[in-house]
C-alpha positions as CSV (number, residue, x, y, z in Angstrom):
1,M,0.0,0.0,0.0
2,A,1.3,3.5,-0.8
3,A,2.1,5.9,2.0
4,D,-1.3,7.6,1.5
5,A,-3.8,5.0,0.4
6,S,-6.2,7.4,-1.2
7,V,-3.7,9.3,-3.4
8,G,-5.1,8.9,-7.0
9,S,-8.3,7.3,-5.7
10,A,-11.7,8.8,-5.7
11,L,-12.4,7.2,-2.3
12,P,-11.0,8.5,1.1
13,P,-9.0,6.0,3.1
14,S,-10.9,3.4,5.1
15,I,-10.7,2.9,8.8
16,D,-8.3,0.0,8.2
17,E,-6.1,2.0,5.8
18,L,-5.8,4.9,8.4
19,A,-4.9,2.4,11.1
20,E,-2.2,1.0,8.9
21,I,-0.8,4.5,8.4
22,G,-0.8,5.0,12.1
23,E,0.9,1.7,12.9
24,R,3.6,2.5,10.4
25,I,4.2,5.9,11.9
26,L,4.4,4.3,15.4
27,N,6.9,1.7,14.1
28,D,9.1,4.4,12.6
29,L,9.3,6.5,15.8
30,P,12.7,6.6,17.5
31,D,13.5,3.7,19.8
32,W,13.4,5.8,22.9
33,V,9.9,7.0,22.2
34,R,8.6,3.5,21.4
35,E,10.2,2.2,24.6
36,L,8.5,5.0,26.7
37,L,5.2,4.5,24.9
38,G,5.1,0.7,25.2
39,P,2.6,-1.4,23.5
40,V,-0.3,1.1,23.0
41,P,-2.7,0.1,20.2
42,V,-4.1,2.5,17.7
43,M,-7.9,2.4,17.3
44,V,-9.6,4.2,14.5
45,Q,-13.2,5.3,14.6
46,D,-15.1,7.5,12.2
47,W,-16.2,10.0,14.9
48,P,-15.7,10.5,18.6
49,D,-19.0,9.6,20.5
50,E,-21.1,12.2,22.2
51,A,-20.1,11.0,25.7
52,L,-16.4,11.5,24.9
53,L,-17.1,14.9,23.4
54,D,-19.0,15.9,26.6
55,E,-16.2,14.6,28.8
56,Q,-13.6,16.6,26.9
57,G,-15.8,19.7,26.8
58,I,-15.8,19.7,23.0
59,A,-19.0,20.8,21.1
60,D,-17.8,20.3,17.5
61,P,-16.6,16.7,16.7
62,L,-14.4,18.1,14.0
63,E,-12.2,19.6,16.7
64,L,-11.2,16.1,18.1
65,T,-8.8,14.3,15.7
66,G,-7.3,12.0,18.3
67,L,-7.2,11.0,21.9
68,Y,-4.8,9.2,24.2
69,N,-6.8,7.0,26.6
70,G,-4.8,5.9,29.7
71,V,-2.8,7.2,32.6
72,P,0.2,9.4,31.6
73,I,3.6,8.0,32.6
74,S,4.2,10.5,35.3
75,E,0.9,9.8,37.0
76,R,1.4,6.0,37.3
77,H,2.0,4.3,40.6
78,A,3.9,1.0,40.8
79,M,1.4,-0.4,43.3
80,L,-1.8,0.4,41.5
81,P,-3.0,-1.6,38.5
82,P,-4.0,0.4,35.4
83,S,-7.6,1.7,35.4
84,G,-8.3,0.5,31.9
85,P,-6.6,-0.3,28.6
86,E,-4.2,2.3,27.2
87,M,-5.1,3.2,23.6
88,I,-4.6,6.0,21.1
89,F,-7.8,6.8,19.2
90,L,-7.7,8.4,15.8
91,F,-11.0,9.9,14.5
92,R,-11.1,9.3,10.8
93,L,-13.5,11.9,9.6
94,P,-12.1,14.9,11.6
95,I,-8.6,13.8,10.3
96,L,-9.8,13.7,6.7
97,V,-11.3,17.2,7.1
98,E,-8.0,18.5,8.5
99,W,-6.2,16.8,5.7
100,C,-8.3,18.6,3.1
101,E,-7.9,21.9,4.9
102,R,-4.1,21.6,5.2
103,G,-3.5,20.4,1.7
104,C,-0.6,18.2,2.8
105,A,0.0,14.4,2.7
106,L,-2.4,12.4,4.9
107,H,0.7,10.8,6.6
108,E,1.6,14.3,7.9
109,V,-1.8,14.8,9.5
110,V,-1.8,11.4,11.1
111,Y,1.8,11.9,12.3
112,D,0.9,15.2,13.9
113,V,-2.2,13.7,15.6
114,L,-0.2,10.6,16.8
115,T,2.7,12.6,18.2
116,H,0.3,15.0,19.9
117,E,-1.4,12.1,21.7
118,I,2.0,10.4,22.5
119,G,3.0,13.7,24.0
120,H,0.0,13.6,26.3
121,H,0.9,10.0,27.3
122,L,4.4,11.3,28.2
123,N,2.8,14.1,30.2
124,M,4.0,16.9,28.0
125,D,2.2,20.2,28.1
126,E,0.5,21.6,25.0
127,P,3.3,24.0,24.0
128,W,5.9,21.1,24.2
129,V,3.6,18.8,22.2
130,L,3.2,21.4,19.5
131,R,7.0,21.9,19.3
132,M,7.3,18.1,19.0
133,E,5.0,18.3,16.0
134,G,7.1,21.0,14.5
135,R,4.6,23.8,14.8
């Protein structure tokens, strides 16, 4: 599959194709980042659900392209088990809208969303995460 599955196609990339792009990006990250991150799966959904939007205080679903679900590294306690599975969510339709707006390769948008969410996992503040994305 090409780096951006939909290039030259009349159809946008599917959930599975977007997940493949995300997994490739994760696999290409520097070793130190992958070691800190650990085995965190990427789940792609078309949209964030209403409960999640309410929980995040977001009214417009297009504003949420991704979400890290889990306990950031700095907030973990050795004696306490995780409260739930760690996962990075990518929201396909908001990502596709951002891709169209930015006019760049889809891989760039997915990279920015993933590194942003990884930054939250590593407990980086928003300005640091934006610097990590190159913005």
